[in-house]
C-alpha positions in Angstrom: 0.0 0.0 0.0 2.0 2.9 -1.3 1.5 5.7 -3.8 3.5 4.0 -6.5 1.2 1.0 -6.3 -1.8 3.2 -6.5 -0.4 5.1 -9.4 0.4 2.0 -11.3 -3.0 0.6 -10.6 -4.8 3.7 -12.0 -2.5 4.6 -14.9 -3.1 1.2 -16.4 -6.3 2.8 -17.9 -4.5 5.9 -19.2 -4.3 4.9 -22.9 -8.0 3.7 -23.0 -9.1 6.9 -21.3 -7.2 9.1 -23.7 -8.6 7.2 -26.7 -12.2 7.5 -25.3 -11.7 11.2 -24.8 -10.3 11.6 -28.3 -13.4 9.9 -29.7 -16.0 11.6 -27.5 -14.6 14.3 -25.2 -17.8 14.6 -23.1 -18.2 11.0 -22.1 -17.4 10.7 -18.4 -15.0 8.1 -17.1 -16.5 6.0 -14.2 -14.8 3.3 -12.3 -17.1 0.8 -10.6 -16.5 -1.8 -7.9 -13.3 -0.1 -6.9 -11.9 -0.7 -3.3 -9.3 -2.5 -1.4 -10.3 -5.9 0.0 -8.4 -7.2 3.0 -11.1 -9.2 4.9 -12.1 -11.4 2.0 -8.4 -12.1 1.4 -7.9 -13.3 5.0 -5.9 -10.2 5.9 -7.8 -9.2 9.0 -4.6 -7.6 10.5 -5.0 -4.7 8.1 -8.8 -4.4 8.1 -10.2 -1.3 9.7 -6.9 0.6 10.1 -6.1 4.2 9.3 -4.2 3.0 6.2 -7.4 1.9 4.6 -8.7 5.5 4.7 -5.4 6.8 3.4 -5.4 4.2 0.6 -8.9 5.4 -0.4 -7.8 9.1 -0.3 -4.8 8.4 -2.5 -6.7 6.2 -4.9 -9.6 8.7 -5.4 -7.4 11.8 -5.6 -5.0 10.1 -8.1 -8.0 9.0 -10.2 -9.3 12.6 -10.2 -6.0 13.9 -11.6 -6.7 11.6 -14.6 -10.2 13.0 -15.0 -12.1 10.0 -13.6 -15.4 11.7 -13.0 -17.0 9.2 -10.8 -16.2 6.2 -8.6 -18.8 3.6 -7.5 -17.6 2.4 -4.2 -19.4 -0.8 -3.6 -21.3 -1.4 -0.3 -22.4 -4.8 1.1 -22.5 -6.6 4.4 -19.8 -9.1 3.7 -17.3 -7.2 1.6 -14.0 -6.4 3.4 -13.8 -2.9 2.0 -17.1 -1.3 2.8 -17.4 2.0 4.6 -20.1 0.7 7.0 -22.2 -2.3 7.7 -25.8 -0.9 8.2 -27.5 -4.0 9.6 -26.6 -6.6 12.2 -24.3 -9.1 10.6 -22.6 -12.2 12.1 -23.7 -11.4 15.6 -22.4 -7.8 15.4 -24.5 -4.7 15.5 -24.2 -2.1 12.6 -20.8 -0.4 12.6 -18.5 2.0 10.8 -15.3 0.9 9.1 -12.2 2.8 8.1 -13.0 3.5 4.4 -15.9 5.8 5.6 -13.4 8.2 7.0 -11.6 8.3 3.7 -14.9 9.1 1.9 -15.7 11.9 4.4 -12.2 13.4 4.0 -12.4 13.4 0.2 -16.0 14.8 0.2 -14.8 17.6 2.5 -11.6 18.3 0.6 -13.4 18.4 -2.8 -16.6 20.1 -1.7 -19.5 20.8 -4.0 -18.3 23.5 -6.2 -18.6 22.4 -9.9 -15.3 23.9 -11.0 -13.0 22.0 -8.5 -10.1 20.3 -10.2 -7.5 18.0 -8.7 -4.0 18.3 -10.2 -1.2 15.8 -9.6 1.9 17.2 -8.0 4.9 17.4 -10.2 7.9 15.5 -9.0 
């Protein structure tokens, strides 16, 4: 879980996104079912930690620098990467998970102004 890995993951779509924008500049780019999944991979030691929120921040912000206009962050009661579990599950009452804090941070950082743009830092 580092920025290089996040960047490599997202930039794999760069050529396809450029081609799509050349063909039709107004078509939005949407990534669906995007998240990190630690619980379903039997990695409970990293589930629910601050790093999960940071990973989400980095992933969303990096994607925005590439003009990804929407992310569909999947929710469910058994997925290891959900922001919250809204119903009692496996004997546990509803609870919040670490990705929620990443979503709240990004929503606050970006706000609701229609002209907000995210730009990657130049190394």
